[in-house]
C-alpha positions as CSV (number, residue, x, y, z in Angstrom):
1,M,-2.6,-40.1,71.6
2,V,-5.1,-40.4,74.4
3,D,-3.4,-40.2,77.8
4,G,-4.3,-36.6,78.2
5,L,-7.8,-37.2,77.0
6,Q,-8.3,-40.0,79.5
7,R,-7.0,-38.0,82.4
8,N,-8.5,-34.7,81.4
9,P,-11.6,-35.2,79.1
10,D,-12.9,-31.7,79.9
11,G,-9.6,-30.0,79.0
12,R,-10.4,-27.2,76.6
13,L,-9.0,-25.9,73.3
14,V,-9.9,-22.3,72.5
15,F,-9.4,-21.2,68.9
16,W,-9.4,-17.4,68.7
17,S,-10.3,-16.1,65.3
18,Q,-12.2,-13.1,63.9
19,S,-13.7,-15.3,61.2
20,R,-14.1,-18.8,62.8
21,P,-13.8,-18.7,66.6
22,A,-14.4,-22.0,68.3
23,E,-14.0,-23.8,71.7
24,I,-14.1,-27.5,72.2
25,T,-13.3,-30.0,74.9
26,L,-11.0,-33.0,74.4
27,K,-13.9,-35.5,74.7
28,D,-15.9,-33.6,72.1
29,L,-12.9,-33.4,69.8
30,D,-12.4,-37.1,70.2
31,R,-16.0,-37.7,69.2
32,R,-16.1,-35.3,66.3
33,G,-12.6,-36.4,65.1
34,A,-13.9,-40.0,64.9
35,E,-16.8,-38.8,62.8
36,V,-14.3,-37.0,60.4
37,A,-12.4,-40.3,60.3
38,E,-15.5,-42.1,59.2
39,A,-16.3,-39.5,56.6
40,L,-12.8,-39.7,55.2
41,T,-13.0,-43.5,55.1
42,A,-16.3,-43.2,53.1
43,R,-14.4,-41.0,50.7
44,G,-11.8,-43.7,50.1
45,L,-8.9,-42.7,52.3
46,R,-6.9,-45.6,53.8
47,Q,-4.0,-46.1,56.1
48,G,-0.7,-44.8,54.7
49,D,-2.4,-42.2,52.4
50,V,-1.0,-38.7,52.5
51,I,-3.2,-35.6,53.1
52,V,-2.0,-32.0,52.8
53,V,-3.6,-29.5,55.3
54,Q,-3.2,-25.7,54.7
55,L,-5.7,-24.5,57.4
56,P,-5.1,-21.8,59.9
57,N,-5.4,-22.5,63.7
58,W,-9.0,-23.5,63.4
59,V,-10.9,-26.3,65.1
60,E,-11.3,-28.0,61.7
61,G,-7.5,-28.4,61.4
62,A,-7.4,-30.1,64.8
63,L,-10.3,-32.4,63.8
64,V,-8.5,-33.4,60.6
65,W,-5.2,-34.1,62.5
66,Y,-7.0,-36.2,65.1
67,A,-8.9,-38.2,62.4
68,A,-5.7,-38.7,60.4
69,N,-4.1,-40.4,63.5
70,L,-7.1,-42.6,63.9
71,L,-6.8,-43.8,60.3
72,G,-3.0,-44.0,60.1
73,L,-2.8,-41.3,57.5
74,V,0.4,-39.3,56.9
75,T,-0.4,-35.6,57.5
76,V,1.4,-32.7,55.7
77,P,0.8,-29.4,57.5
78,V,1.6,-26.4,55.3
79,V,2.2,-22.9,56.6
80,H,-0.1,-20.2,55.1
81,I,2.7,-18.2,53.5
82,Y,3.3,-20.9,50.9
83,G,1.6,-19.9,47.7
84,A,0.4,-21.8,44.6
85,A,3.8,-22.9,43.3
86,E,5.0,-24.1,46.7
87,L,1.7,-25.8,47.5
88,E,1.6,-27.6,44.2
89,Y,5.2,-28.8,44.7
90,I,4.4,-30.1,48.1
91,V,1.2,-31.9,47.0
92,R,3.1,-33.5,44.1
93,D,6.2,-34.3,46.1
94,A,4.3,-35.9,49.0
95,G,2.0,-37.8,46.7
96,A,-1.1,-36.4,48.4
97,K,-4.5,-37.9,47.9
98,A,-6.4,-35.2,49.8
99,L,-6.0,-31.4,50.3
100,F,-7.7,-29.3,53.0
101,L,-7.8,-25.5,52.8
102,P,-10.1,-22.5,53.4
103,D,-11.8,-20.5,50.7
104,R,-10.3,-17.3,52.0
105,W,-8.6,-16.1,55.1
106,R,-7.4,-12.6,55.9
107,S,-6.0,-11.3,52.6
108,I,-5.3,-14.8,51.1
109,D,-7.4,-16.2,48.3
110,Y,-6.8,-19.9,48.7
111,L,-9.2,-20.7,45.8
112,D,-6.9,-18.6,43.5
113,R,-4.0,-20.9,44.7
114,L,-6.1,-23.9,43.9
115,R,-6.8,-22.6,40.4
116,L,-3.2,-21.8,39.7
117,M,-2.2,-25.3,40.8
118,G,-4.2,-26.9,38.1
119,D,-4.8,-30.7,38.0
120,V,-2.4,-32.8,40.2
121,E,-2.4,-36.6,39.4
122,G,-3.5,-38.6,42.4
123,L,-5.2,-35.7,44.3
124,D,-8.7,-37.2,44.6
125,L,-10.2,-35.1,47.3
126,V,-10.2,-31.3,47.9
127,V,-12.0,-30.1,51.0
128,V,-12.7,-26.4,51.3
129,V,-13.6,-24.8,54.7
130,G,-15.9,-21.8,53.9
131,D,-18.9,-20.8,51.8
132,D,-17.3,-20.4,48.4
133,V,-16.5,-23.9,47.1
134,P,-15.4,-24.4,43.5
135,A,-16.7,-27.2,41.3
136,G,-15.1,-30.5,42.0
137,A,-14.2,-29.6,45.6
138,V,-16.2,-30.8,48.7
139,P,-17.4,-28.3,51.3
140,W,-16.4,-29.0,54.8
141,T,-20.0,-29.1,55.9
142,E,-20.8,-31.7,53.3
143,L,-17.9,-33.8,54.3
144,V,-18.9,-34.0,58.0
145,E,-22.6,-34.3,57.4
146,G,-22.3,-36.7,54.5
147,P,-21.7,-40.5,54.2
148,R,-19.6,-42.3,56.8
149,A,-18.1,-45.7,56.9
150,A,-16.6,-47.7,59.7
151,Y,-12.8,-47.8,59.8
152,P,-10.5,-50.4,61.2
153,P,-8.1,-49.3,64.0
154,S,-4.8,-48.1,62.5
155,S,-2.2,-50.9,62.4
156,A,0.6,-48.5,61.5
157,S,4.0,-49.3,63.0
158,T,5.4,-46.7,65.4
159,D,8.3,-46.4,62.9
160,D,6.0,-45.5,60.0
161,P,5.8,-41.8,58.8
162,C,3.2,-39.8,60.7
163,I,3.9,-36.3,59.4
164,I,5.9,-34.6,56.7
165,L,6.8,-31.0,57.2
166,Y,8.2,-28.9,54.4
167,T,10.7,-26.2,55.2
168,S,12.8,-23.9,53.1
169,G,16.4,-25.0,52.8
170,T,19.3,-23.8,50.7
171,T,17.4,-24.4,47.4
172,S,14.2,-22.8,46.1
173,D,12.1,-25.9,46.5
174,P,11.0,-26.7,50.1
175,K,12.5,-29.9,51.6
176,G,10.2,-32.6,53.1
177,V,11.0,-33.7,56.6
178,A,9.4,-37.0,57.6
179,H,8.7,-37.8,61.3
180,S,7.5,-41.1,62.6
181,H,4.9,-41.7,65.4
182,D,7.9,-42.5,67.6
183,S,9.9,-39.4,66.9
184,L,6.9,-37.1,67.4
185,L,5.9,-38.8,70.7
186,S,9.5,-38.7,71.8
187,E,9.6,-34.9,71.2
188,M,6.5,-34.5,73.3
189,F,7.5,-36.7,76.2
190,T,11.2,-35.9,76.5
191,V,10.5,-32.2,76.6
192,H,7.7,-32.8,79.2
193,R,10.1,-34.9,81.4
194,F,12.9,-32.3,80.9
195,F,10.7,-29.6,82.5
196,G,8.8,-31.8,84.9
197,E,5.1,-32.4,85.4
198,Q,3.3,-29.1,85.1
199,R,-0.4,-28.4,84.4
200,E,0.2,-25.4,82.2
201,V,-2.2,-23.2,80.4
202,Y,-0.6,-23.0,77.0
203,F,-0.8,-20.0,74.7
204,N,-0.1,-20.8,71.1
205,P,0.5,-17.8,68.8
206,S,2.6,-19.9,66.3
207,P,1.0,-20.5,62.9
208,A,-0.5,-23.8,62.0
209,G,1.7,-25.8,59.6
210,H,4.8,-25.1,61.7
211,I,6.3,-27.9,63.9
212,T,5.6,-25.5,66.9
213,G,1.9,-25.2,65.9
214,L,1.6,-28.9,65.3
215,L,3.1,-29.8,68.7
216,G,0.8,-27.2,70.3
217,V,-2.4,-28.9,69.1
218,T,-1.0,-32.4,69.9
219,R,0.0,-31.6,73.5
220,P,-3.4,-31.6,75.1
221,F,-4.1,-35.2,74.0
222,L,-0.8,-36.5,75.6
223,L,-0.4,-34.3,78.7
224,S,-2.8,-33.1,81.4
225,S,-3.1,-29.5,80.1
226,P,-6.4,-28.0,81.3
227,L,-6.5,-25.3,78.6
228,S,-4.7,-24.4,75.4
229,V,-5.4,-21.1,73.5
230,F,-4.6,-20.8,69.8
231,M,-4.6,-17.7,67.6
232,D,-5.2,-18.0,63.8
233,A,-3.6,-14.6,63.2
234,W,-1.2,-12.7,65.3
235,D,-2.4,-9.4,66.9
236,A,-0.2,-8.5,69.8
237,R,-2.8,-6.4,71.6
238,V,-5.3,-9.3,71.3
239,G,-2.5,-11.6,72.5
240,V,-2.2,-9.5,75.7
241,E,-6.0,-9.7,76.3
242,L,-6.1,-13.5,75.7
243,V,-3.1,-14.2,78.0
244,N,-4.9,-12.2,80.8
245,E,-8.4,-13.6,80.1
246,Y,-7.3,-17.2,80.2
247,R,-4.4,-16.7,82.7
248,A,-2.0,-18.4,80.3
249,T,1.2,-19.6,81.9
250,A,3.5,-20.9,79.2
251,V,4.5,-20.3,75.6
252,G,7.0,-21.7,73.1
253,S,7.6,-19.5,70.0
254,A,9.9,-17.4,67.9
255,P,11.2,-14.2,69.5
256,F,8.9,-12.0,67.4
257,F,5.8,-13.0,69.4
258,L,7.3,-12.2,72.8
259,S,8.8,-8.8,71.7
260,T,5.6,-7.6,70.1
261,L,3.5,-8.8,73.1
262,L,5.7,-6.9,75.5
263,D,5.5,-3.8,73.2
264,A,1.7,-4.1,73.2
265,A,1.4,-4.6,76.9
266,E,3.5,-1.5,77.5
267,A,1.4,0.6,75.0
268,M,-1.8,-0.6,76.7
269,A,-0.3,0.0,80.2
270,E,-1.1,-3.6,81.0
271,E,0.8,-6.4,82.7
272,V,0.7,-10.2,82.0
273,P,1.0,-11.5,85.6
274,S,0.0,-15.1,84.9
275,M,2.7,-15.7,82.3
276,Q,5.5,-17.7,84.0
277,R,7.8,-19.1,81.2
278,W,8.5,-18.4,77.5
279,M,10.6,-20.8,75.5
280,L,12.3,-18.9,72.6
281,G,13.7,-20.5,69.5
282,G,13.3,-20.6,65.7
283,A,15.6,-17.6,65.2
284,G,18.4,-15.6,66.8
285,V,17.3,-14.6,70.3
286,P,18.7,-11.3,71.5
287,A,19.9,-11.4,75.1
288,A,18.2,-8.1,75.6
289,L,14.8,-9.7,74.9
290,V,15.3,-12.3,77.6
291,E,16.4,-9.6,80.0
292,R,13.3,-7.5,79.1
293,A,11.1,-10.5,79.8
294,D,12.7,-11.1,83.1
295,A,12.0,-7.5,84.1
296,A,8.3,-8.2,83.2
297,G,8.3,-11.3,85.5
298,I,8.5,-13.8,82.7
299,A,11.3,-16.4,82.8
300,G,12.4,-16.4,79.1
301,Y,14.9,-19.0,78.0
302,R,16.5,-20.0,74.7
303,C,16.3,-23.4,73.0
304,Y,17.8,-24.9,69.9
305,G,16.2,-27.2,67.4
306,S,14.9,-27.5,63.9
307,T,12.1,-29.2,61.9
308,E,14.5,-32.2,61.5
309,H,15.2,-32.4,65.3
310,P,12.6,-30.2,67.0
311,T,14.2,-29.7,70.5
312,V,17.9,-30.5,70.9
313,T,18.9,-28.1,73.8
314,S,17.1,-25.8,76.1
315,G,17.5,-23.6,79.1
316,L,15.3,-23.9,82.1
317,P,13.2,-21.3,83.8
318,S,15.3,-22.0,87.0
319,D,18.6,-21.3,85.2
320,S,20.5,-18.1,85.8
321,L,19.7,-15.1,83.6
322,D,23.1,-15.4,82.0
323,I,22.5,-19.0,80.9
324,R,18.9,-18.3,79.7
325,A,19.9,-15.1,77.8
326,R,23.3,-16.0,76.4
327,T,23.3,-19.7,75.7
328,D,20.9,-22.2,74.1
329,G,20.9,-24.4,77.2
330,R,21.8,-28.0,77.7
331,P,20.8,-31.1,75.7
332,I,17.3,-32.3,76.7
333,L,16.8,-35.9,77.8
334,G,17.8,-38.4,75.1
335,S,19.4,-35.9,72.8
336,E,23.2,-35.6,72.3
337,V,25.3,-32.8,70.8
338,R,28.7,-32.8,69.3
339,I,30.8,-29.9,67.8
340,V,32.9,-31.1,64.9
341,D,35.3,-29.7,62.3
342,D,35.0,-30.0,58.6
343,D,36.3,-33.6,58.7
344,G,33.7,-34.7,61.3
345,R,36.2,-34.8,64.2
346,D,35.2,-33.4,67.6
347,V,36.8,-30.1,68.5
348,P,37.9,-29.2,72.0
349,T,35.4,-27.6,74.5
350,G,35.1,-23.9,73.9
351,E,36.0,-24.1,70.2
352,E,33.6,-23.4,67.3
353,G,32.5,-26.1,64.9
354,E,29.5,-27.5,63.2
355,I,26.7,-28.7,65.5
356,V,25.8,-32.4,64.9
357,T,22.9,-34.0,66.9
358,I,21.2,-37.3,67.5
359,G,18.2,-38.2,69.6
360,P,14.8,-40.0,69.7
361,D,12.9,-37.0,68.3
362,Q,15.1,-36.7,65.2
363,M,13.4,-37.1,61.9
364,I,13.4,-40.5,60.2
365,R,14.4,-39.1,56.7
366,Y,14.0,-36.5,54.1
367,T,11.6,-37.2,51.2
368,D,14.6,-36.6,48.9
369,P,17.2,-39.4,49.4
370,V,20.0,-37.1,48.1
371,K,19.4,-34.8,51.0
372,D,19.7,-37.7,53.4
373,A,23.1,-38.6,51.9
374,E,24.3,-35.0,52.4
375,S,22.9,-34.5,55.9
376,F,24.0,-37.5,58.0
377,L,27.3,-38.8,59.2
378,P,27.7,-42.6,58.7
379,D,26.8,-43.3,62.3
380,G,23.5,-41.4,62.1
381,W,24.4,-38.0,63.6
382,F,22.6,-35.2,61.8
383,L,24.6,-32.4,60.3
384,T,22.6,-29.3,61.3
385,G,24.5,-26.7,59.1
386,D,24.8,-24.5,62.2
387,V,27.9,-23.5,63.9
388,G,28.2,-23.4,67.7
389,V,30.3,-24.0,70.8
390,L,29.9,-26.1,74.0
391,D,31.1,-24.6,77.3
392,E,32.5,-26.4,80.4
393,A,29.0,-26.5,81.9
394,G,27.6,-28.4,78.9
395,C,25.6,-25.4,77.6
396,M,25.6,-24.9,73.9
397,T,25.5,-21.5,72.0
398,V,24.8,-21.2,68.3
399,T,27.3,-18.7,66.9
400,D,26.9,-18.8,63.1
401,R,25.3,-20.7,60.2
402,K,26.9,-22.9,57.5
403,K,23.6,-23.6,55.8
404,D,22.6,-20.7,53.5
405,I,19.2,-19.8,55.1
406,I,17.7,-16.8,56.9
407,I,15.3,-17.3,59.7
408,R,12.8,-14.4,59.9
409,G,10.2,-14.7,62.6
410,G,10.7,-18.4,62.7
411,E,10.3,-18.9,59.0
412,N,13.2,-20.4,57.0
413,L,14.0,-18.4,53.9
414,S,16.3,-19.7,51.1
415,S,19.1,-17.2,50.4
416,Q,19.5,-18.9,47.0
417,E,15.9,-18.2,46.0
418,I,16.2,-14.5,47.1
419,E,19.4,-14.1,45.2
420,S,17.8,-15.7,42.1
421,V,15.1,-13.2,42.1
422,L,17.5,-10.3,42.6
423,S,19.7,-11.5,39.7
424,R,16.7,-11.1,37.4
425,H,16.7,-7.4,38.0
426,P,18.3,-5.7,34.9
427,L,20.7,-3.6,36.9
428,V,22.0,-6.4,39.2
429,V,25.3,-8.2,38.3
430,E,25.5,-10.3,41.4
431,A,23.8,-10.5,44.8
432,A,24.4,-12.1,48.2
433,A,21.4,-12.4,50.6
434,V,22.4,-12.8,54.3
435,A,20.8,-12.7,57.7
436,M,20.7,-9.3,59.4
437,P,20.2,-9.5,63.2
438,D,16.9,-8.0,64.3
439,E,15.4,-7.7,67.8
440,R,11.9,-8.2,66.7
441,Y,12.1,-11.0,64.0
442,G,15.4,-12.5,65.1
443,E,16.7,-12.0,61.5
444,R,15.8,-10.0,58.5
445,V,17.0,-10.2,54.9
446,C,19.9,-8.0,53.9
447,A,21.0,-8.0,50.2
448,F,24.5,-7.0,49.1
449,V,24.4,-6.2,45.4
450,M,26.8,-5.4,42.6
451,L,25.3,-3.3,39.9
452,R,26.0,-2.6,36.3
453,E,28.1,0.5,35.6
454,G,26.1,3.6,36.2
455,G,23.2,1.8,37.8
456,A,21.4,2.9,40.9
457,L,19.0,0.7,43.0
458,S,16.9,1.7,45.9
459,L,15.0,-0.4,48.5
460,D,11.7,0.7,46.9
461,D,13.0,-0.6,43.5
462,V,13.8,-4.0,45.0
463,R,10.4,-4.2,46.7
464,E,8.6,-3.4,43.3
465,H,10.8,-6.1,41.6
466,F,9.9,-8.7,44.2
467,V,6.2,-7.9,43.9
468,A,6.4,-8.2,40.1
469,A,8.1,-11.5,40.6
470,G,5.2,-12.8,42.6
471,V,7.4,-13.7,45.6
472,A,6.0,-13.7,49.1
473,R,6.5,-10.4,50.9
474,H,8.6,-11.9,53.8
475,K,11.2,-13.0,51.3
476,T,11.8,-9.4,50.1
477,P,15.1,-7.8,51.3
478,E,14.6,-5.2,54.0
479,R,18.0,-3.6,53.5
480,V,20.0,-3.3,50.3
481,E,23.8,-2.5,50.3
482,V,25.3,-1.6,47.0
483,V,29.0,-2.8,46.9
484,A,31.8,-2.6,44.3
485,D,32.7,-6.3,45.0
486,L,31.9,-9.1,47.4
487,P,34.3,-11.1,49.6
488,R,35.4,-14.2,47.8
489,T,37.4,-17.4,48.2
490,P,40.4,-18.0,45.9
491,S,38.1,-19.9,43.6
492,G,35.8,-16.9,43.3
493,K,32.9,-18.2,45.5
494,V,31.2,-15.5,47.7
495,R,32.2,-15.7,51.3
496,K,29.1,-14.7,53.4
497,G,30.8,-15.0,56.8
498,P,32.4,-11.6,56.6
499,L,29.1,-10.0,55.4
500,R,27.3,-11.6,58.4
501,D,30.1,-10.4,60.7
502,Q,29.7,-6.9,59.4
503,L,26.0,-6.9,60.1
504,R,26.5,-8.4,63.6
505,E,29.1,-5.8,64.5
506,E,26.7,-3.0,63.4
507,A,23.9,-4.5,65.5
508,D,26.2,-4.9,68.6
509,S,27.4,-1.3,68.4
510,S,23.9,0.2,67.9
């Protein structure tokens, strides 16, 4: 993790934040990261131990990540939207020995999350970044200024777990996705070789805890990037200012960040002339958004991947507008794609089927062996749960989803969890939560509900119900359709395909 550091020690990382702004060079991050590693060693952490990090895009998060690699720790980055119940599940499931989090950030009281978690067996160290530190926790300043101990160089195998990322699946509990040092490095270098050697100024609006955010903070140490700019909270108008101030050239993000940045630039009567390319993934990417970016001088292009297999296919900035806007590109170096039927047999070119993938950047396993058994073909190909088609030119296009999730602004939402909350409303007999196409977020949550006789349910009623249930706001349905019945299989199971088709047809005709 040092090639970029050796070639470019003065490369800069800029962390924009209203509360904790910072700027650091790679050589200083290397030095300070080693000091954090010594501090963690003095606190008893050893190679193979697991740490959970729920910090925003702050320099402290980068320092912890760097120190963890020096020590051979397994890092579990957690997105800020996960509350106390989800955080406690992750800490327990991962077997974490240390937890890093702020005291407060924006409207989130992390200490309240900590209180609600209670005691977790095996969690020996809680480090709080901020001024309000509860009893039993260690302030960040005390950690970095306190005792240090020499640490032996990590002897971890490249096949050993390096990170575990938790992402929502079809069930309410997040699923743990383990990547090795090899798979993470393969993701970085294969993508780099696919696009060619470029000294980009990277702009990173994606939240920490995401695979995109993690790759963004790792990239400078491996590649010769002169500058990377991170935001801890998205503000599109500030995003325009940062892109222009630092002359950012490249981004990889969910569509939401590009669409809102273009909206803000238009409202501010500004342009973003330095921006050259924008990789779009993590949700449905409207062709109109890529066309709009093109008109603004930005080569937008779609890609396809997941937490389990970060980048499978991608367009190129040099591809035609039609390929960039209407397909998810070709497999990147080392990755392979097949389209199969329900029996795992390949379908002819041009026909739909489930997307299965294999490649060097594929995860090594889930933390739950049951999910491994469900998710892989016998020869190691990963069943993505997405439906797609390959054309004669080798470009892939995602057309539907078999797995029951909704991807809103790059965040995976469990339909089952949303339906479970809806079913607890006294008027709801049955509910089906499905993805509704959206130009800004890629997808939003639409709920089709059957009500008890004589019942009436408004969107405001649903919002109040979700607030009372303590569910994160982004999981709340943004459209509610009351229906007399739901489409079903002969066995009575709800068929969501026709519901998604209905919503797509509405979006296409609007």
